[in-house]
N, C-alpha and C positions, 0 to 999 in steps of 0.2 A: 182336898180331898175334895171336899162341897163346892171351890171354885170351880174344879173340872167335870164334877157331872154337874152342876148347872150351863157350863161351857154346852154341854152334850145334849143338853132339853133344849138349847136355839136350836132356833133354823136360819138357814141360808135362803137365799134368791130362790135354789132347786129343791130344798124340802120343807119352803112352809106352803103350807095348803092353804092360807089363807081362807073366803067364807066356807070352806069345804073342811078345817079342820075337826070342827062339833062334830061331822058326817066320820070321821076317820077315827076321833076318839069313841064312839058309838062301837064301831067293829068288834067283832069279839075279843078280849084279852088273854085267850089262852094261845102260847105263840103257835101251835100246831092248827090251829084252825084256823090262824088269822093268816098264815102263808098258804095252808091251799087253799080258802076264801079267795086270795092275790093270786094267787098262781092262775086258778080258772079266769082271769080277768083278761089273759094274755098269751099272745102265740110266741112263741122264740124262731127266730126270721132263721134259725139252722135249721128245722123243722123241712123250708121247702126244700132245699138240696134231695131231700131223696123220695122217688117219683114212687115209691110204695106209699108216701104217705099225704103227696097234693092230691092223690087221687082214690086215696079213703072216704070212704061216706061215714068211717066210723074210729077213726084214729083220738090217739088220747085227746086229742085239742077239738075233737066234735067233724062236723063233716067238710071239709076241706075242700072235696068235689063243687062246694058253692062260694068258693071265693074267687073274683076276677082275677087272673094273672097279673093285671092292675097293680094288687092291692101285695104281691110278694114282696116288696120294699122294705125292707128296718123301716122302724117309723124314730126311732132313736133322735134324726137332728131334728123331726117336727115335735114332737112331745120331750126336750130336752133336760124336764122338771116337771115333779111330781104334780105340781097343780093343773098342769097342761095334760099330763097322764090322768089321774082323775077325772078331769073335767070331760076328756074324748070319751074314755070308757064311761062314765053315764050320759054323755050326747048319743052314745052309739045305746044303750039300752039303761033305761033310770034303775033296772031292777040288779042287784050289786050280788049276786047267788053264784052257786058253783055250776049253777046249769046255762050259762052262758052260753046263746050259740055262736061257733066260729065266726062269724060274719060280725059279732059285734065286737069280735076283741080285739087288741091293738097288738102291734108286730114291734116289739122291744126287747135287748138283749140284758144281759145279766145284771148291766148298769139299771137297767131301766128298775128292775126287782130291786135291788138292793137300793135302790133310790125312794120307790115305796115305802117300799120296808120300814126305813130308817124315818122316812117323815112323817107314817101313820104311830111307830113307836114314838116319837117326840110328842105328836098330838096328843100323848094318853099321860105326858110326860116324863117318858121312859128317857135317858140317859141311852143313845144312839148313833153309834158312826158307821160311813159304809164306805169300806175299804177294799183293797185292790190289791191282786196278788197273783199267785199261779195255781193252780189245781190242778190234777189228772183224773176225779173221778168224774166231770162233767161226763166225758166222753169214754173213759175208761179204755183211755189207747194206749196208754202207758205214758203218754207224755202230760206235762205240767203246762196246761195252757192257762194262757194272761184270762183271768175271770173276776168278777166281782160279785163280795156279799156285806151284809150287814155281820157289825158286831153292835153287841146293844147290854146293859148291867139289870142282869137277871137280882131283883132282890132278893128273893128266895133263897136263892144259894149265896147270895153275899159274892158274885166274881162276873166278868164282862165273860159272854159267850157268842162266835158264829154262828151263826145264823142261815141258808142259803136256801129263799124262798124259791130262787127260782130250781131249784133240784129237788124239792120236798115231796116227789111224786116219782123220782127216782128209785122202782123197783131195786135197781144192782146196788146201789149203793148199803155197804155191810157195816155202817159204823151210825151212831145217831146226826143226822143235819140238823137238829136242831142245839146240838152243843158242839159243833165239829172238832176233831183232836186237830191239835197244832200240825201233827207231821201230816194232815192233809191239806192242808188250805197253806203258800207260803206266803209271808207274803213279800210286799217288795219290796224292800228293807231284809230280811234274809237273804233271797235271792240274789239280792245285788252282791253283799258281801260275801255271797259262797262261792261269786262270780271274782270279784277281786283278790278274794283269800285263793284263786286255785281248787274251790270245794266242788266245781260245779260237774263234773264228770260224772255224776252217779245219778246226775237229774236230766231226765229231758225234753230241754224246752222248746216249746211252739208259741207263735202272736199270732193272731187272728189275720193282724193286718201286715204283720211284717216279714214273716215267713221267719224259718229256722237256719239262716246261712247265717256264716259268723260271722261277716260283713253287715247284720241286722241285729247282731244280738247286741250290742251296746246300745242304739236305737231302741229295742224293745225294755229294756232292764231300765234305761234311764226311763223312758215316758212312763212306765210303772210306778217306779220311786215318787214321781211328783204325780201322778195320780193319789196317789197313798198318799204323798203328805197334805195334797189341797184335803183331800178327804177328810185327815186328822184334824183340818183347821177347821172345820164345815164347810168347804169349799169345793165340792163335788164337779169338779169341770168335768165338759164334755171329751168326748174322744178326740176331738181336731183340737185341742187346745195344748200348749205348750209354753214352757218358756222361753220366750223372744231367743235369749242368748243362746239356747240350743239347738234354735233354728239358724241362727245366724254365723254358728260355730260349724250347722250339719252334724252336730254332737260328734263331733270330732276336737276332745278335752284334753287341756295336756293334763301333766301329772299333779298341778296345786287345785286344780280344779276337781279330780278326780278325788283329790284326797278330801275335801271341802264336802263333795258328796259322800263319801266313806260316816267320815262324823255326822253327817245329818242320816245315814241310816242306823250308824248305830247309837243315837238316839230314839228313831224311830223303832227301836229292837222290843222298846220297852215306853209306849205313847204313856201309860200311865203318870211313872217312875219320874219322867222328862218332861211331862206335860209344857212345866213353866219354861225350860229353856228353849223347848218347840216354839211357844207360844214368841222367844224373843229371838227367834229366827226368822218365824212369818214377819214380825212387825218392825226387821230391822234389816233383811236381806232381802231389796226390792227385785233383785234380778230373778227370783226364785217366785217375784208373784208375777209379773210384767209378763203375760199373757201374747201368743200371737196364733193364727192359724183360725182358719174360719171366716167371719167377719173383722175381724179385731186387726 
């Protein structure tokens, strides 16, 4: 137990805050206050898809009319890790507060939010990890879209909790966003196994990059599974990174390879209980770690 807890206090090249560690450590300890403060430093790029938001002077994100069209692109690729996000936030405005002007916010998706929150908790010596899976509540569309959140160990209740800084201000959510029920956020492993065991009929799935066609479903689920596996190993890869062997095989895996991923997914259903086994796979199955995509 201690070995695992210490592991999730450690940082990666994505979650290490370097010279900003003390800054993060001194942010609020209350999870609700911390999430709200962080949420107000960013704008989710999906907001720009709606004209009424783009043309609003009094939106949730502030005066959107002051933002140039040149700034409407998502910045996840520009700020792939927490230190770059935090450095840019403070460069645009050194006052880290809920009153940040829209023009001084960064434009990142749920991965950026999950990553930054995990980094801040790690700076406070709280075990934390980023998770990749699927959720319906961010859009209330009836579709479980790919989504990233943070999971951390709450010492007071002595349990791991799912928390979503990206949706902490969503008034339409009727459950505790700081302790998300397991049926509201489906981990990638859960969805993968539901698909493989032909139990996916009751779940409408979507993926921001791959669409909803059957031909792309395997690619979506395999991608999400490896995102989450790498996150569980403190390696929070960016959207364009995938295991090289998947790209070489164009995500068309034979039955033995699918069974191999079934085994991985079953272990990921309980990453605490199976921590040592997951670490063994991480250390020995190199094809799961050799990435391609982007500049790799």
